[in-house]
N, CA, C, O and the ligand as a Tripos MOL2 file, in Angstrom:
@<TRIPOS>MOLECULE
protein
  241   239    61     0     0
PROTEIN
NO_CHARGES

@<TRIPOS>ATOM
      1 N         157.5010  104.8740  133.4530 N.3       1 MET1
      2 CA        156.8360  106.1260  133.6280 C.3       1 MET1
      3 C         156.0590  106.6290  132.4270 C.2       1 MET1
      4 O         156.5170  106.4990  131.2910 O.2       1 MET1
      5 N         155.0010  107.1480  132.6420 N.am      2 SER2
      6 CA        154.2150  107.7120  131.5090 C.3       2 SER2
      7 C         153.7210  109.1050  131.8390 C.2       2 SER2
      8 O         153.2850  109.4060  132.9500 O.2       2 SER2
      9 N         153.8080  109.9000  130.8610 N.am      3 THR3
     10 CA        153.3090  111.2910  131.0730 C.3       3 THR3
     11 C         151.8360  111.3640  131.1430 C.2       3 THR3
     12 O         151.1500  110.9300  130.2170 O.2       3 THR3
     13 N         151.3110  111.9010  132.2150 N.am      4 ILE4
     14 CA        149.8400  112.0350  132.2910 C.3       4 ILE4
     15 C         149.4430  113.4000  131.8400 C.2       4 ILE4
     16 O         149.8550  114.4280  132.3780 O.2       4 ILE4
     17 N         148.6150  113.3630  130.8190 N.am      5 ALA5
     18 CA        148.1400  114.6780  130.2010 C.3       5 ALA5
     19 C         146.6640  114.7950  130.3310 C.2       5 ALA5
     20 O         145.9720  113.7800  130.2450 O.2       5 ALA5
     21 N         146.1350  115.9650  130.5340 N.am      6 PRO6
     22 CA        144.7580  116.1490  130.5910 C.3       6 PRO6
     23 C         144.1160  115.8270  129.2680 C.2       6 PRO6
     24 O         144.7610  115.9730  128.2300 O.2       6 PRO6
     25 N         142.8320  115.3820  129.2590 N.am      7 PRO7
     26 CA        142.1590  115.0480  128.0000 C.3       7 PRO7
     27 C         142.0520  116.3150  127.1220 C.2       7 PRO7
     28 O         141.8190  117.4020  127.6500 O.2       7 PRO7
     29 N         142.2180  116.1900  125.7940 N.am      8 THR8
     30 CA        142.1220  117.2980  124.9310 C.3       8 THR8
     31 C         141.0670  117.0840  123.8960 C.2       8 THR8
     32 O         140.8440  117.9370  123.0370 O.2       8 THR8
     33 N         140.4070  115.9370  123.9670 N.am      9 GLU9
     34 CA        139.3290  115.6250  123.0290 C.3       9 GLU9
     35 C         138.2540  114.7770  123.7570 C.2       9 GLU9
     36 O         138.5600  113.9590  124.6240 O.2       9 GLU9
     37 N         137.0200  115.0050  123.3750 N.am     10 ARG10
     38 CA        135.9700  114.1330  123.9890 C.3      10 ARG10
     39 C         134.8980  114.0120  122.9670 C.2      10 ARG10
     40 O         134.7080  114.8710  122.1060 O.2      10 ARG10
     41 N         134.1860  112.8960  123.0870 N.am     11 GLU11
     42 CA        133.1030  112.5620  122.1710 C.3      11 GLU11
     43 C         131.8080  112.2460  122.9280 C.2      11 GLU11
     44 O         131.8120  111.5450  123.9400 O.2      11 GLU11
     45 N         130.7040  112.7830  122.4060 N.am     12 CYS12
     46 CA        129.4310  112.4930  123.0250 C.3      12 CYS12
     47 C         129.0100  111.1040  122.6660 C.2      12 CYS12
     48 O         129.0570  110.7100  121.5010 O.2      12 CYS12
     49 N         128.5650  110.2960  123.7450 N.am     13 LEU13
     50 CA        128.1640  108.9720  123.4950 C.3      13 LEU13
     51 C         126.7780  108.9000  122.8140 C.2      13 LEU13
     52 O         126.4220  107.8870  122.2120 O.2      13 LEU13
     53 N         126.0250  109.9760  122.9230 N.am     14 ARG14
     54 CA        124.6720  109.9750  122.4960 C.3      14 ARG14
     55 C         124.4620  110.4600  121.0030 C.2      14 ARG14
     56 O         123.6670  109.9000  120.2490 O.2      14 ARG14
     57 N         125.2050  111.4990  120.6520 N.am     15 CYS15
     58 CA        124.9810  112.1240  119.3310 C.3      15 CYS15
     59 C         126.2450  112.0720  118.4580 C.2      15 CYS15
     60 O         126.1690  112.3070  117.2520 O.2      15 CYS15
     61 N         127.3630  111.7770  119.0380 N.am     16 GLY16
     62 CA        128.5990  111.7450  118.1820 C.3      16 GLY16
     63 C         129.3250  113.0220  118.0940 C.2      16 GLY16
     64 O         130.3210  113.0900  117.3720 O.2      16 GLY16
     65 N         128.8950  114.0860  118.7960 N.am     17 ARG17
     66 CA        129.5890  115.3370  118.8410 C.3      17 ARG17
     67 C         130.9550  115.1400  119.3170 C.2      17 ARG17
     68 O         131.1640  114.4570  120.3200 O.2      17 ARG17
     69 N         131.9360  115.7180  118.6350 N.am     18 ILE18
     70 CA        133.3000  115.6450  119.0760 C.3      18 ILE18
     71 C         133.7610  117.0920  119.3530 C.2      18 ILE18
     72 O         133.5480  118.0260  118.5800 O.2      18 ILE18
     73 N         134.4250  117.1890  120.5490 N.am     19 GLU19
     74 CA        134.9930  118.5520  120.8780 C.3      19 GLU19
     75 C         136.4430  118.4220  121.2210 C.2      19 GLU19
     76 O         136.8850  117.4190  121.7810 O.2      19 GLU19
     77 N         137.1650  119.4280  120.8860 N.am     20 THR20
     78 CA        138.5750  119.4850  121.3710 C.3      20 THR20
     79 C         138.7320  120.7100  122.2260 C.2      20 THR20
     80 O         138.0030  121.6960  122.1120 O.2      20 THR20
     81 N         139.7610  120.5990  123.1290 N.am     21 TRP21
     82 CA        139.9970  121.6040  124.0950 C.3      21 TRP21
     83 C         140.8590  122.7050  123.4460 C.2      21 TRP21
     84 O         141.9600  122.4650  122.9500 O.2      21 TRP21
     85 N         140.2910  123.9260  123.4780 N.am     22 ASP22
     86 CA        141.0170  125.0750  122.9320 C.3      22 ASP22
     87 C         141.7070  125.8310  124.1210 C.2      22 ASP22
     88 O         141.0250  126.4470  124.9400 O.2      22 ASP22
     89 N         143.0200  125.7710  124.1930 N.am     23 GLU23
     90 CA        143.7390  126.3780  125.3100 C.3      23 GLU23
     91 C         143.6000  127.8440  125.3190 C.2      23 GLU23
     92 O         143.5010  128.4620  126.3790 O.2      23 GLU23
     93 N         143.5890  128.4310  124.1410 N.am     24 ASP24
     94 CA        143.5820  129.9070  124.0400 C.3      24 ASP24
     95 C         142.2380  130.4470  124.6110 C.2      24 ASP24
     96 O         142.1910  131.4550  125.3150 O.2      24 ASP24
     97 N         141.1760  129.7280  124.2710 N.am     25 ARG25
     98 CA        139.8310  130.1570  124.6860 C.3      25 ARG25
     99 C         139.4320  129.4900  125.9940 C.2      25 ARG25
    100 O         138.4240  129.8730  126.5870 O.2      25 ARG25
    101 N         140.1770  128.5200  126.4540 N.am     26 THR26
    102 CA        139.9690  127.7320  127.6560 C.3      26 THR26
    103 C         138.5140  127.2870  127.6580 C.2      26 THR26
    104 O         137.7480  127.5040  128.5970 O.2      26 THR26
    105 N         138.1830  126.6340  126.5140 N.am     27 SER27
    106 CA        136.8330  126.1110  126.4260 C.3      27 SER27
    107 C         136.8370  124.9900  125.3170 C.2      27 SER27
    108 O         137.7310  124.9160  124.4740 O.2      27 SER27
    109 N         135.7810  124.1350  125.3830 N.am     28 TRP28
    110 CA        135.6420  123.0730  124.4240 C.3      28 TRP28
    111 C         135.0110  123.6620  123.1360 C.2      28 TRP28
    112 O         134.0840  124.4690  123.1960 O.2      28 TRP28
    113 N         135.5500  123.2270  121.9610 N.am     29 VAL29
    114 CA        135.0170  123.7610  120.7800 C.3      29 VAL29
    115 C         134.7390  122.4790  119.8900 C.2      29 VAL29
    116 O         135.4370  121.4700  119.9920 O.2      29 VAL29
    117 N         133.7100  122.5810  119.0410 N.am     30 ALA30
    118 CA        133.4000  121.4150  118.1560 C.3      30 ALA30
    119 C         134.5500  121.1410  117.2070 C.2      30 ALA30
    120 O         135.1500  122.0460  116.6290 O.2      30 ALA30
    121 N         134.8200  119.9010  117.0760 N.am     31 ALA31
    122 CA        136.0050  119.4410  116.3110 C.3      31 ALA31
    123 C         135.5170  119.3170  114.8030 C.2      31 ALA31
    124 O         134.3330  119.1450  114.5140 O.2      31 ALA31
    125 N         136.4940  119.4160  113.9130 N.am     32 THR32
    126 CA        136.2320  119.1910  112.5110 C.3      32 THR32
    127 C         136.9470  117.8540  112.1370 C.2      32 THR32
    128 O         138.1540  117.6990  112.3210 O.2      32 THR32
    129 N         136.1620  116.9330  111.6210 N.am     33 VAL33
    130 CA        136.6940  115.6750  111.2040 C.3      33 VAL33
    131 C         136.4150  115.4140  109.7780 C.2      33 VAL33
    132 O         135.2590  115.3460  109.3610 O.2      33 VAL33
    133 N         137.5020  115.2590  108.9850 N.am     34 ASP34
    134 CA        137.3520  115.0930  107.5410 C.3      34 ASP34
    135 C         136.5600  116.1420  106.8750 C.2      34 ASP34
    136 O         135.7550  115.8950  105.9770 O.2      34 ASP34
    137 N         136.8220  117.3900  107.3640 N.am     35 GLY35
    138 CA        136.1730  118.5570  106.7090 C.3      35 GLY35
    139 C         134.7660  118.8460  107.2170 C.2      35 GLY35
    140 O         134.1510  119.8380  106.8280 O.2      35 GLY35
    141 N         134.2390  117.9400  108.1240 N.am     36 GLU36
    142 CA        132.8820  118.0940  108.6050 C.3      36 GLU36
    143 C         132.9070  118.4210  110.0890 C.2      36 GLU36
    144 O         133.5200  117.6760  110.8540 O.2      36 GLU36
    145 N         132.2670  119.5070  110.5380 N.am     37 THR37
    146 CA        132.2530  119.9000  111.9470 C.3      37 THR37
    147 C         131.2650  118.9210  112.6310 C.2      37 THR37
    148 O         130.1140  118.7470  112.2320 O.2      37 THR37
    149 N         131.7990  118.3240  113.6580 N.am     38 ARG38
    150 CA        130.9570  117.3050  114.3480 C.3      38 ARG38
    151 C         130.2450  118.0070  115.5290 C.2      38 ARG38
    152 O         130.7090  117.9950  116.6690 O.2      38 ARG38
    153 N         129.1370  118.5930  115.2020 N.am     39 ARG39
    154 CA        128.4210  119.3080  116.2410 C.3      39 ARG39
    155 C         127.3930  118.4170  116.9440 C.2      39 ARG39
    156 O         126.9280  118.7580  118.0310 O.2      39 ARG39
    157 N         127.0300  117.2720  116.3350 N.am     40 GLY40
    158 CA        126.0140  116.3830  116.9820 C.3      40 GLY40
    159 C         124.6710  116.9960  116.7840 C.2      40 GLY40
    160 O         124.4270  117.8460  115.9280 O.2      40 GLY40
    161 N         123.7610  116.4710  117.6930 N.am     41 ARG41
    162 CA        122.3940  117.0740  117.6830 C.3      41 ARG41
    163 C         122.2890  118.3270  118.5290 C.2      41 ARG41
    164 O         122.8570  118.3980  119.6190 O.2      41 ARG41
    165 N         121.5830  119.2860  118.0430 N.am     42 PRO42
    166 CA        121.5150  120.6020  118.7520 C.3      42 PRO42
    167 C         120.8840  120.5260  120.1920 C.2      42 PRO42
    168 O         121.2440  121.3040  121.0750 O.2      42 PRO42
    169 N         119.9450  119.5740  120.3890 N.am     43 HIS43
    170 CA        119.3430  119.5120  121.6910 C.3      43 HIS43
    171 C         119.7440  118.3760  122.5160 C.2      43 HIS43
    172 O         119.1010  118.0470  123.5130 O.2      43 HIS43
    173 N         120.8360  117.7490  122.1040 N.am     44 CYS44
    174 CA        121.2980  116.6140  122.8300 C.3      44 CYS44
    175 C         121.7800  116.9580  124.1950 C.2      44 CYS44
    176 O         122.4480  117.9800  124.3480 O.2      44 CYS44
    177 N         121.4800  116.1480  125.2410 N.am     45 VAL45
    178 CA        122.1570  116.2640  126.5220 C.3      45 VAL45
    179 C         123.3540  115.4020  126.4670 C.2      45 VAL45
    180 O         123.3220  114.1990  126.7250 O.2      45 VAL45
    181 N         124.4450  116.0770  126.1110 N.am     46 HIS46
    182 CA        125.6850  115.3550  125.8390 C.3      46 HIS46
    183 C         126.1810  114.5020  127.0000 C.2      46 HIS46
    184 O         126.1600  114.9100  128.1620 O.2      46 HIS46
    185 N         126.6240  113.3170  126.6430 N.am     47 GLU47
    186 CA        127.1960  112.4090  127.6450 C.3      47 GLU47
    187 C         128.5890  112.1140  127.1270 C.2      47 GLU47
    188 O         128.7640  111.3720  126.1600 O.2      47 GLU47
    189 N         129.5570  112.6930  127.7700 N.am     48 TRP48
    190 CA        130.9460  112.6370  127.2310 C.3      48 TRP48
    191 C         131.6290  111.3040  127.6130 C.2      48 TRP48
    192 O         131.3210  110.7300  128.6580 O.2      48 TRP48
    193 N         132.5450  110.8200  126.7770 N.am     49 ASP49
    194 CA        133.2840  109.6380  127.0270 C.3      49 ASP49
    195 C         134.3880  109.7550  127.9770 C.2      49 ASP49
    196 O         135.0590  108.7690  128.2840 O.2      49 ASP49
    197 N         134.6100  110.9590  128.4700 N.am     50 ILE50
    198 CA        135.6040  111.2130  129.5230 C.3      50 ILE50
    199 C         134.9250  111.8660  130.6630 C.2      50 ILE50
    200 O         133.8840  112.4980  130.4800 O.2      50 ILE50
    201 N         135.4800  111.7400  131.8630 N.am     51 THR51
    202 CA        134.9430  112.3540  133.0480 C.3      51 THR51
    203 C         135.1880  113.8610  133.0170 C.2      51 THR51
    204 O         136.2540  114.3390  132.6290 O.2      51 THR51
    205 N         134.1760  114.5720  133.4320 N.am     52 GLY52
    206 CA        134.3910  116.0420  133.4820 C.3      52 GLY52
    207 C         135.2780  116.5070  134.6240 C.2      52 GLY52
    208 O         135.7470  117.6450  134.6410 O.2      52 GLY52
    209 N         135.5000  115.6130  135.5760 N.am     53 ASN53
    210 CA        136.3400  115.9310  136.6850 C.3      53 ASN53
    211 C         137.6770  115.2210  136.4610 C.2      53 ASN53
    212 O         137.8600  114.0810  136.8880 O.2      53 ASN53
    213 N         138.6170  115.9080  135.7840 N.am     54 TYR54
    214 CA        139.9070  115.2700  135.4590 C.3      54 TYR54
    215 C         140.6800  115.1870  136.7370 C.2      54 TYR54
    216 O         140.7970  116.1520  137.4920 O.2      54 TYR54
    217 N         141.2070  114.0050  136.9600 N.am     55 ASN55
    218 CA        142.0220  113.7360  138.1360 C.3      55 ASN55
    219 C         143.4320  113.4170  137.7700 C.2      55 ASN55
    220 O         143.7150  112.3080  137.3160 O.2      55 ASN55
    221 N         144.3610  114.3830  137.9580 N.am     56 PRO56
    222 CA        145.7050  114.2250  137.4770 C.3      56 PRO56
    223 C         146.4340  113.0990  138.0910 C.2      56 PRO56
    224 O         147.4350  112.6630  137.5230 O.2      56 PRO56
    225 N         146.0300  112.6020  139.1780 N.am     57 THR57
    226 CA        146.6960  111.5700  139.8920 C.3      57 THR57
    227 C         146.3440  110.2140  139.3690 C.2      57 THR57
    228 O         147.0700  109.2470  139.5970 O.2      57 THR57
    229 N         145.1970  110.1240  138.6420 N.am     58 GLY58
    230 CA        144.6780  108.8540  138.1440 C.3      58 GLY58
    231 C         143.9490  108.0040  139.1980 C.2      58 GLY58
    232 O         143.4820  106.8980  138.9260 O.2      58 GLY58
    233 N         143.8750  108.5610  140.3930 N.am     59 VAL59
    234 CA        143.2130  107.8150  141.4870 C.3      59 VAL59
    235 C         141.7440  108.1910  141.4840 C.2      59 VAL59
    236 O         141.4290  109.3790  141.5450 O.2      59 VAL59
    237 N         140.8680  107.2690  141.4170 N.am     60 GLN60
    238 CA        139.4230  107.4490  141.3410 C.3      60 GLN60
    239 C         138.9030  107.6290  142.8070 C.2      60 GLN60
    240 O         137.7020  107.8000  143.0190 O.2      60 GLN60
    241 ZN        125.4600  114.7270  122.3730 Zn       61 ZN61
@<TRIPOS>BOND
     1     1     2 1
     2     2     3 1
     3     3     4 2
     4     3     5 am
     5     5     6 1
     6     6     7 1
     7     7     8 2
     8     7     9 am
     9     9    10 1
    10    10    11 1
    11    11    12 2
    12    11    13 am
    13    13    14 1
    14    14    15 1
    15    15    16 2
    16    15    17 am
    17    17    18 1
    18    18    19 1
    19    19    20 2
    20    19    21 am
    21    21    22 1
    22    22    23 1
    23    23    24 2
    24    23    25 am
    25    25    26 1
    26    26    27 1
    27    27    28 2
    28    27    29 am
    29    29    30 1
    30    30    31 1
    31    31    32 2
    32    31    33 am
    33    33    34 1
    34    34    35 1
    35    35    36 2
    36    35    37 am
    37    37    38 1
    38    38    39 1
    39    39    40 2
    40    39    41 am
    41    41    42 1
    42    42    43 1
    43    43    44 2
    44    43    45 am
    45    45    46 1
    46    46    47 1
    47    47    48 2
    48    47    49 am
    49    49    50 1
    50    50    51 1
    51    51    52 2
    52    51    53 am
    53    53    54 1
    54    54    55 1
    55    55    56 2
    56    55    57 am
    57    57    58 1
    58    58    59 1
    59    59    60 2
    60    59    61 am
    61    61    62 1
    62    62    63 1
    63    63    64 2
    64    63    65 am
    65    65    66 1
    66    66    67 1
    67    67    68 2
    68    67    69 am
    69    69    70 1
    70    70    71 1
    71    71    72 2
    72    71    73 am
    73    73    74 1
    74    74    75 1
    75    75    76 2
    76    75    77 am
    77    77    78 1
    78    78    79 1
    79    79    80 2
    80    79    81 am
    81    81    82 1
    82    82    83 1
    83    83    84 2
    84    83    85 am
    85    85    86 1
    86    86    87 1
    87    87    88 2
    88    87    89 am
    89    89    90 1
    90    90    91 1
    91    91    92 2
    92    91    93 am
    93    93    94 1
    94    94    95 1
    95    95    96 2
    96    95    97 am
    97    97    98 1
    98    98    99 1
    99    99   100 2
   100    99   101 am
   101   101   102 1
   102   102   103 1
   103   103   104 2
   104   103   105 am
   105   105   106 1
   106   106   107 1
   107   107   108 2
   108   107   109 am
   109   109   110 1
   110   110   111 1
   111   111   112 2
   112   111   113 am
   113   113   114 1
   114   114   115 1
   115   115   116 2
   116   115   117 am
   117   117   118 1
   118   118   119 1
   119   119   120 2
   120   119   121 am
   121   121   122 1
   122   122   123 1
   123   123   124 2
   124   123   125 am
   125   125   126 1
   126   126   127 1
   127   127   128 2
   128   127   129 am
   129   129   130 1
   130   130   131 1
   131   131   132 2
   132   131   133 am
   133   133   134 1
   134   134   135 1
   135   135   136 2
   136   135   137 am
   137   137   138 1
   138   138   139 1
   139   139   140 2
   140   139   141 am
   141   141   142 1
   142   142   143 1
   143   143   144 2
   144   143   145 am
   145   145   146 1
   146   146   147 1
   147   147   148 2
   148   147   149 am
   149   149   150 1
   150   150   151 1
   151   151   152 2
   152   151   153 am
   153   153   154 1
   154   154   155 1
   155   155   156 2
   156   155   157 am
   157   157   158 1
   158   158   159 1
   159   159   160 2
   160   159   161 am
   161   161   162 1
   162   162   163 1
   163   163   164 2
   164   163   165 am
   165   165   166 1
   166   166   167 1
   167   167   168 2
   168   167   169 am
   169   169   170 1
   170   170   171 1
   171   171   172 2
   172   171   173 am
   173   173   174 1
   174   174   175 1
   175   175   176 2
   176   175   177 am
   177   177   178 1
   178   178   179 1
   179   179   180 2
   180   179   181 am
   181   181   182 1
   182   182   183 1
   183   183   184 2
   184   183   185 am
   185   185   186 1
   186   186   187 1
   187   187   188 2
   188   187   189 am
   189   189   190 1
   190   190   191 1
   191   191   192 2
   192   191   193 am
   193   193   194 1
   194   194   195 1
   195   195   196 2
   196   195   197 am
   197   197   198 1
   198   198   199 1
   199   199   200 2
   200   199   201 am
   201   201   202 1
   202   202   203 1
   203   203   204 2
   204   203   205 am
   205   205   206 1
   206   206   207 1
   207   207   208 2
   208   207   209 am
   209   209   210 1
   210   210   211 1
   211   211   212 2
   212   211   213 am
   213   213   214 1
   214   214   215 1
   215   215   216 2
   216   215   217 am
   217   217   218 1
   218   218   219 1
   219   219   220 2
   220   219   221 am
   221   221   222 1
   222   222   223 1
   223   223   224 2
   224   223   225 am
   225   225   226 1
   226   226   227 1
   227   227   228 2
   228   227   229 am
   229   229   230 1
   230   230   231 1
   231   231   232 2
   232   231   233 am
   233   233   234 1
   234   234   235 1
   235   235   236 2
   236   235   237 am
   237   237   238 1
   238   238   239 1
   239   239   240 2
@<TRIPOS>SUBSTRUCTURE
     1 MET1         2 RESIDUE 1 A MET
     2 SER2         6 RESIDUE 1 A SER
     3 THR3        10 RESIDUE 1 A THR
     4 ILE4        14 RESIDUE 1 A ILE
     5 ALA5        18 RESIDUE 1 A ALA
     6 PRO6        22 RESIDUE 1 A PRO
     7 PRO7        26 RESIDUE 1 A PRO
     8 THR8        30 RESIDUE 1 A THR
     9 GLU9        34 RESIDUE 1 A GLU
    10 ARG10       38 RESIDUE 1 A ARG
    11 GLU11       42 RESIDUE 1 A GLU
    12 CYS12       46 RESIDUE 1 A CYS
    13 LEU13       50 RESIDUE 1 A LEU
    14 ARG14       54 RESIDUE 1 A ARG
    15 CYS15       58 RESIDUE 1 A CYS
    16 GLY16       62 RESIDUE 1 A GLY
    17 ARG17       66 RESIDUE 1 A ARG
    18 ILE18       70 RESIDUE 1 A ILE
    19 GLU19       74 RESIDUE 1 A GLU
    20 THR20       78 RESIDUE 1 A THR
    21 TRP21       82 RESIDUE 1 A TRP
    22 ASP22       86 RESIDUE 1 A ASP
    23 GLU23       90 RESIDUE 1 A GLU
    24 ASP24       94 RESIDUE 1 A ASP
    25 ARG25       98 RESIDUE 1 A ARG
    26 THR26      102 RESIDUE 1 A THR
    27 SER27      106 RESIDUE 1 A SER
    28 TRP28      110 RESIDUE 1 A TRP
    29 VAL29      114 RESIDUE 1 A VAL
    30 ALA30      118 RESIDUE 1 A ALA
    31 ALA31      122 RESIDUE 1 A ALA
    32 THR32      126 RESIDUE 1 A THR
    33 VAL33      130 RESIDUE 1 A VAL
    34 ASP34      134 RESIDUE 1 A ASP
    35 GLY35      138 RESIDUE 1 A GLY
    36 GLU36      142 RESIDUE 1 A GLU
    37 THR37      146 RESIDUE 1 A THR
    38 ARG38      150 RESIDUE 1 A ARG
    39 ARG39      154 RESIDUE 1 A ARG
    40 GLY40      158 RESIDUE 1 A GLY
    41 ARG41      162 RESIDUE 1 A ARG
    42 PRO42      166 RESIDUE 1 A PRO
    43 HIS43      170 RESIDUE 1 A HIS
    44 CYS44      174 RESIDUE 1 A CYS
    45 VAL45      178 RESIDUE 1 A VAL
    46 HIS46      182 RESIDUE 1 A HIS
    47 GLU47      186 RESIDUE 1 A GLU
    48 TRP48      190 RESIDUE 1 A TRP
    49 ASP49      194 RESIDUE 1 A ASP
    50 ILE50      198 RESIDUE 1 A ILE
    51 THR51      202 RESIDUE 1 A THR
    52 GLY52      206 RESIDUE 1 A GLY
    53 ASN53      210 RESIDUE 1 A ASN
    54 TYR54      214 RESIDUE 1 A TYR
    55 ASN55      218 RESIDUE 1 A ASN
    56 PRO56      222 RESIDUE 1 A PRO
    57 THR57      226 RESIDUE 1 A THR
    58 GLY58      230 RESIDUE 1 A GLY
    59 VAL59      234 RESIDUE 1 A VAL
    60 GLN60      238 RESIDUE 1 A GLN
    61 ZN61       241 GROUP 0 **** ****
């Protein structure tokens, strides 16, 4: 058995923006990696490496 947890981090495949899920604000916020905020390109149409429709059952 493995615990299924919703994704808490995502990365844009186009510009490298990294966001983490902020539970308090219930929104994605840009992550800071090695002291650098990974905002990516300002006009990027972000393509995330996770699906936006999280399916807790794991069934596609
Ligand atoms: Zn992007």
